C-alpha positions in Angstrom: -142.0 9.6 -135.3 -142.1 12.0 -132.6 -141.9 9.0 -130.2 -139.0 7.8 -132.0 -137.3 11.0 -131.9 -137.8 11.2 -128.1 -136.5 7.8 -127.7 -133.4 8.5 -129.8 -133.0 11.9 -127.7 -133.5 9.9 -124.5 -131.1 7.1 -125.7 -128.5 9.6 -126.7 -128.8 11.5 -123.6 -128.4 8.3 -121.5 -125.4 7.3 -123.8 -123.8 10.6 -123.3 -124.3 10.5 -119.5 -122.9 7.1 -119.5 -120.0 8.2 -121.6 -119.5 11.2 -119.3 -119.7 8.9 -116.2 -117.1 6.6 -117.8 -114.7 9.5 -118.5 -115.0 10.8 -115.2 -114.4 7.4 -113.6 -111.3 6.9 -115.9 -110.1 10.4 -114.9 -110.4 9.7 -111.2 -108.5 6.3 -111.7 -105.8 8.2 -113.5 -105.8 10.8 -110.7 -105.5 8.1 -108.1 -102.8 6.3 -110.0 -100.9 9.5 -110.3 -101.1 10.1 -106.5 -100.0 6.7 -105.8 -97.1 7.1 -108.1 -96.2 10.5 -106.4 -96.3 8.7 -102.9 -94.0 6.0 -104.3 -91.6 8.4 -105.7 -91.6 10.6 -102.6 -90.7 7.5 -100.5 -87.9 6.6 -103.0 -86.6 10.2 -102.8 -86.6 10.1 -99.0 -84.8 6.7 -99.0 -82.2 8.0 -101.6 -81.6 10.9 -99.4 -80.9 8.8 -96.4 -78.6 6.6 -98.4 -76.9 9.7 -99.8 -76.3 11.0 -96.3 -75.0 7.6 -95.1 -72.6 7.6 -98.1 -71.4 11.0 -97.4 -70.5 9.9 -93.8 -68.6 6.8 -95.1 -66.8 8.9 -97.8 -65.9 11.5 -95.0 -64.6 8.7 -92.7 -62.5 7.1 -95.4 -61.1 10.5 -96.3 -60.1 11.1 -92.5 -58.6 7.5 -92.5 -56.5 8.2 -95.6 -55.3 11.7 -94.2 -54.3 9.9 -91.0 -52.5 7.2 -92.8 -50.7 9.8 -94.9 -49.7 11.7 -91.8 -48.4 8.5 -90.3 -46.5 7.6 -93.4 -44.7 11.1 -93.4 -43.8 10.6 -89.8 -42.4 7.2 -90.4 -40.3 8.6 -93.5 -38.9 11.3 -91.4 -37.9 8.9 -88.6 -36.4 6.5 -91.0 -34.4 9.3 -92.7 -33.1 10.4 -89.3 -32.3 6.7 -88.2 -30.4 6.4 -91.7 -28.5 9.4 -91.0 -27.5 8.3 -87.3 -26.5 5.0 -88.7 -24.3 6.5 -91.3 -22.6 8.7 -88.8 -22.0 5.7 -86.5 -20.5 3.6 -89.3 -18.2 6.5 -90.0 -17.1 6.6 -86.4 -16.8 2.8 -86.3 -14.6 2.8 -89.3 -12.3 5.4 -87.7 -11.9 3.4 -84.5 -11.2 0.1 -86.3 -8.6 1.9 -88.3 -6.9 3.3 -85.3 -7.2 -0.1 -83.5 -5.7 -1.8 -86.4 -2.8 0.6 -86.3 -2.4 -0.1 -82.6 -2.6 -3.8 -83.0 0.2 -3.5 -85.7 2.6 -2.1 -83.3 3.0 1.4 -85.2 3.5 3.1 -81.8 6.1 5.5 -83.0 4.1 6.9 -85.8 0.8 6.5 -83.8 -0.9 10.0 -82.9 -2.3 8.1 -79.8 1.0 7.0 -78.3 1.3 10.1 -76.1 -2.3 9.6 -75.2 -1.7 6.0 -74.3 1.1 7.1 -72.0 -1.2 9.6 -70.3 -3.9 6.9 -69.7 -1.1 4.6 -68.3 -0.2 7.4 -66.1 -3.6 7.7 -64.7 -5.4 10.1 -67.0 -9.2 9.8 -67.1 -11.7 10.3 -70.1 -12.3 14.0 -69.4 -8.6 14.9 -69.3 -7.8 13.0 -72.5 -10.9 14.8 -74.2 -9.5 18.3 -73.0 -5.8 17.6 -73.5 -5.9 15.8 -76.8 -9.0 17.0 -78.4 -10.5 13.3 -78.5 -14.2 12.5 -78.8 -15.7 11.0 -75.8 -15.8 7.4 -77.6 -12.0 7.7 -78.4 -11.1 8.8 -75.0 -13.3 6.0 -73.3 -11.9 3.3 -75.6 -8.3 4.5 -74.8 -8.9 4.4 -71.0 -10.6 1.0 -71.3 -7.9 -0.7 -73.2 -4.8 1.0 -71.7 -6.0 2.1 -68.3 -4.9 0.4 -65.0 -6.4 -3.2 -64.7 -6.8 -2.6 -61.1 
């Protein structure tokens, strides 16, 4: 029996060593798998950092483009408002000149405030003189000189 006990002890010792060896191999494989996973994950993290940096650059570029467009739009709005104001002033001036021209064409020379100015132009007055003496605007004085001045 002692031989059998020895055989069982030897067999159980071999079995324990085999199990221990298999366990160590299994642990080594798990360790290698974990190292491989860490390697893959670190590469993915680096790739994501690069992509994040690229996206940050793109977002900043887009933000700068939008800022530039907004500034341009404000400038255009300001210029448009100024142009509308100038156009409105010119329309008022034109309406005034048309009204005075209509009166002149209808022959209302007696009641016409420009009657004296027309006589001055026919007498040789120039634009500057009309502006000073009759408080006319440059456009009004120039129109009177052009219409009623000497045709020489």
